[in-house]
C-alpha distance (Angstrom), angle and dihedral (degrees) to the residues before:
residue distance angle dihedral
M1 . . .
H2 3.79 . .
Q3 3.70 119.4 .
R4 3.75 111.7 -80.6
T5 3.76 124.5 -132.9
T6 3.78 132.8 -165.1
G7 3.81 128.1 -102.4
A8 3.79 125.0 -50.3
G9 3.81 127.5 -92.7
S10 3.82 139.5 60.3
R11 3.76 93.7 -53.9
D12 3.78 90.4 83.6
G13 3.74 98.8 31.4
R14 3.88 97.0 -97.2
P15 3.73 121.8 130.4
E16 3.69 121.8 -91.0
R17 3.83 124.7 -146.1
T18 3.82 112.0 -105.0
E19 3.72 110.5 -90.8
G20 3.82 110.5 -102.5
S21 3.83 93.1 14.6
T22 3.75 115.4 137.0
M23 3.80 136.3 -157.5
K24 3.73 137.1 -154.5
I25 3.74 105.4 -118.3
G26 3.90 125.2 -176.9
I27 3.83 118.8 -156.0
I28 3.77 119.4 -164.1
G29 3.73 108.5 -166.7
A30 3.85 124.1 39.3
G31 3.76 100.7 -158.9
N32 3.84 122.4 115.6
I33 3.88 99.1 -53.0
G34 3.78 95.6 34.0
G35 3.69 93.0 46.7
N36 3.83 94.9 50.0
L37 3.76 93.3 44.4
T38 3.72 88.2 53.6
R39 3.87 88.8 52.1
R40 3.70 95.6 49.3
L41 3.85 98.0 38.6
T42 3.97 91.9 51.5
T43 3.81 89.0 48.5
L44 3.91 88.9 54.1
G45 3.83 87.8 53.2
H46 3.75 101.3 -105.5
D47 3.81 122.7 147.9
V48 3.86 101.5 -113.9
S49 3.82 128.1 -170.4
V50 3.81 115.7 -172.4
A51 3.73 131.4 -164.1
N52 3.74 136.8 -179.7
S53 3.84 137.9 -179.4
R54 3.81 95.2 -102.4
G55 3.85 97.0 57.5
P56 3.83 137.9 -100.3
E57 3.75 95.2 -75.0
T58 3.81 91.0 67.0
L59 3.85 91.4 59.9
A60 3.82 95.5 63.2
A61 3.78 93.4 117.6
L62 3.66 97.9 48.2
V63 3.87 88.9 46.5
E64 3.83 89.2 51.9
E65 3.86 90.5 47.3
T66 3.83 99.0 46.7
G67 3.81 109.1 18.0
A68 3.83 89.0 -123.3
R69 3.83 117.5 146.7
A70 3.83 115.6 -110.9
V71 3.77 110.8 -139.2
T72 3.78 141.3 160.2
A73 3.84 119.0 -90.7
S74 3.81 88.6 -107.3
E75 3.78 91.2 58.9
A76 3.80 102.7 39.5
A77 3.87 95.1 89.9
R78 3.72 98.1 48.1
G79 3.77 106.6 128.6
A80 3.77 92.4 -12.8
E81 3.83 122.1 149.2
I82 3.76 88.3 -163.7
V83 3.74 129.7 30.7
V84 3.85 119.0 -167.8
V85 3.70 114.0 -156.4
T86 3.84 106.9 -163.2
V87 3.71 107.6 157.8
P88 3.90 130.2 122.5
L89 3.81 109.7 -76.1
K90 3.73 92.5 -119.8
N91 3.80 89.3 59.2
V92 3.81 98.6 52.6
P93 3.89 93.1 89.2
D94 3.86 86.7 53.9
L95 3.83 94.0 60.7
P96 3.80 109.3 119.7
A97 3.79 114.7 -90.3
G98 3.67 112.2 -100.9
F99 3.81 93.9 14.1
L100 3.77 90.7 145.7
D101 3.72 93.7 54.6
G102 3.84 113.5 117.5
A103 3.81 93.9 26.5
A104 3.83 114.5 143.8
E105 3.83 117.2 -85.8
G106 3.75 110.1 -84.0
F107 3.74 94.4 15.8
T108 3.81 122.4 174.1
V109 3.79 126.4 -139.6
I110 3.93 118.5 -147.7
D111 3.84 114.1 -155.9
T112 3.77 113.7 -160.0
G113 3.82 94.7 172.5
N114 3.76 130.6 132.2
Y115 3.87 130.8 -167.2
Y116 3.89 112.5 -121.0
P117 3.79 101.5 170.6
R118 3.87 96.6 172.6
E119 3.85 99.7 37.5
R120 3.69 101.2 38.8
D121 3.81 126.8 -21.8
G122 3.72 106.8 54.1
R123 3.80 121.2 -137.3
I124 3.84 117.7 -41.2
D125 3.77 108.3 -162.4
A126 3.74 95.6 -158.3
I127 3.71 93.1 58.1
E128 3.84 96.5 44.8
D129 3.79 102.3 31.6
E130 3.79 101.3 32.5
G131 3.70 96.6 34.9
L132 3.73 98.4 -126.4
T133 3.75 116.3 162.2
E134 3.74 114.5 -114.7
S135 3.87 91.6 -108.5
R136 3.76 94.4 45.6
W137 3.75 87.4 56.1
T138 3.78 90.8 48.5
E139 3.75 93.6 50.0
Q140 3.81 91.9 50.6
R141 3.83 90.7 52.6
I142 3.79 94.6 49.4
G143 3.84 97.7 38.0
H144 3.75 96.9 -127.5
P145 3.83 134.5 90.1
V146 3.80 116.8 -102.7
V147 3.73 139.5 -155.2
K148 3.77 113.6 -136.0
A149 3.87 112.0 -134.8
F150 3.74 143.3 138.2
N151 3.84 91.5 20.2
G152 3.84 91.7 120.5
T153 3.74 97.1 37.0
Y154 3.80 122.7 112.9
A155 3.86 103.4 -121.5
Q156 3.75 93.4 -135.4
D157 3.80 91.2 55.7
I158 3.85 88.6 65.1
L159 3.82 85.2 67.0
D160 3.83 102.4 30.4
R161 3.75 108.0 33.2
P162 3.79 109.5 50.3
R163 3.75 112.5 128.3
P164 3.81 134.0 178.0
A165 3.73 121.9 -96.5
G166 3.81 112.2 -78.8
D167 3.90 93.7 21.3
P168 3.94 105.6 139.0
E169 3.81 87.7 -136.9
R170 3.83 94.5 54.1
L171 3.84 109.0 123.1
A172 3.78 123.1 -137.5
L173 3.74 128.1 -138.7
P174 3.86 129.8 -155.0
V175 3.82 115.8 -120.7
A176 3.73 120.8 -168.6
G177 3.90 129.4 -176.9
D178 3.82 142.1 130.5
D179 3.81 97.9 -127.8
S180 3.86 109.9 73.9
A181 3.73 94.5 -159.5
A182 3.84 91.9 50.4
K183 3.81 89.9 46.2
E184 3.79 92.1 49.8
K185 3.86 89.6 51.1
V186 3.80 90.1 54.4
R187 3.79 93.1 44.4
L188 3.85 90.4 54.1
L189 3.77 89.8 50.5
V190 3.85 90.5 48.9
D191 3.83 86.7 51.6
E192 3.83 90.3 50.2
L193 3.75 90.8 51.4
G194 3.81 90.3 58.1
F195 3.83 103.6 -96.4
D196 3.73 137.0 104.8
S197 3.75 119.6 -127.5
V198 3.77 139.2 -144.4
D199 3.83 123.9 -150.9
A200 3.86 101.8 -123.3
G201 3.74 94.2 -175.0
G202 3.81 130.0 -114.3
I203 3.76 129.1 -22.6
D204 3.82 91.1 -94.4
D205 3.78 84.8 59.8
S206 3.82 93.3 48.7
W207 3.76 90.8 97.3
R208 3.74 84.2 85.4
Q209 3.84 89.5 72.0
Q210 3.79 100.0 37.8
P211 3.85 120.3 116.1
D212 3.80 118.5 -61.8
T213 3.75 93.7 21.5
P214 3.82 120.8 125.5
V215 3.90 93.7 -104.3
Y216 3.86 94.3 46.4
G217 3.85 106.2 108.0
L218 3.80 91.7 -1.1
R219 3.73 115.8 155.5
E220 3.79 103.3 -160.5
G221 3.68 142.8 107.4
V222 3.85 129.8 -97.8
D223 3.73 97.9 -70.2
G224 3.79 94.6 48.9
V225 3.85 91.0 49.3
V226 3.89 91.9 48.8
K227 3.80 90.3 51.6
A228 3.81 93.1 45.7
L229 3.82 92.9 50.8
A230 3.78 90.3 51.3
A231 3.81 92.5 50.1
A232 3.82 94.5 55.4
S233 3.78 121.0 116.2
P234 3.83 120.7 -138.4
E235 3.87 91.4 -140.1
R236 3.84 110.9 101.1
P237 3.73 110.2 -119.2
E238 3.70 116.0 -108.8
G239 3.75 92.7 -120.2
F240 3.91 91.0 59.3
R241 3.72 96.7 54.4
G242 3.71 123.6 98.5
């Protein structure tokens, strides 16, 4: 496990995003997490494109509410500095070929996905037999490294629970990834959204934040998240086996 650090921002000597700066962000998946990230990120002034599996015309209400652009999944990443993949795990292989083509140089992919073999996804042999973490499996399918974040976050908390830095009720989220610069970019975004973050290690460590681990769905600050990550077991829970 990599050394963990506390939440993002100048409080711990880490860089902050310049006030008023905006990013182009593509979100693929307009369910609970994708929809609420669209709502918050547009409120913060970011340029958001959002796609779902049913087509841009089905996103009219979200577009009217937020000012985001509805696009196809093939278009969502164009020019994007951050691409959020927030689709059911079973649908990751169905993402359009080349959907990341045209993203900004040095772009980062956030993976919010979880493996639910019994409820939704069916058995994925590479996860269960080869021991791949869910996010390692995803990045192999999409052909680009990912940063795992928001996978254990209650979608409504994205709207209801942001707090300013230093607030004792500010929640912390685990963030895992192999590329330190990509992970830092995501941690800065988490901070901007109103949450602290905890470095949860690399993608091979991200089993610590998969479903049914102590940190999954945890509503606590940095200390609580650090303790929960340390308490996780690498054995896949019986309820999350196909």
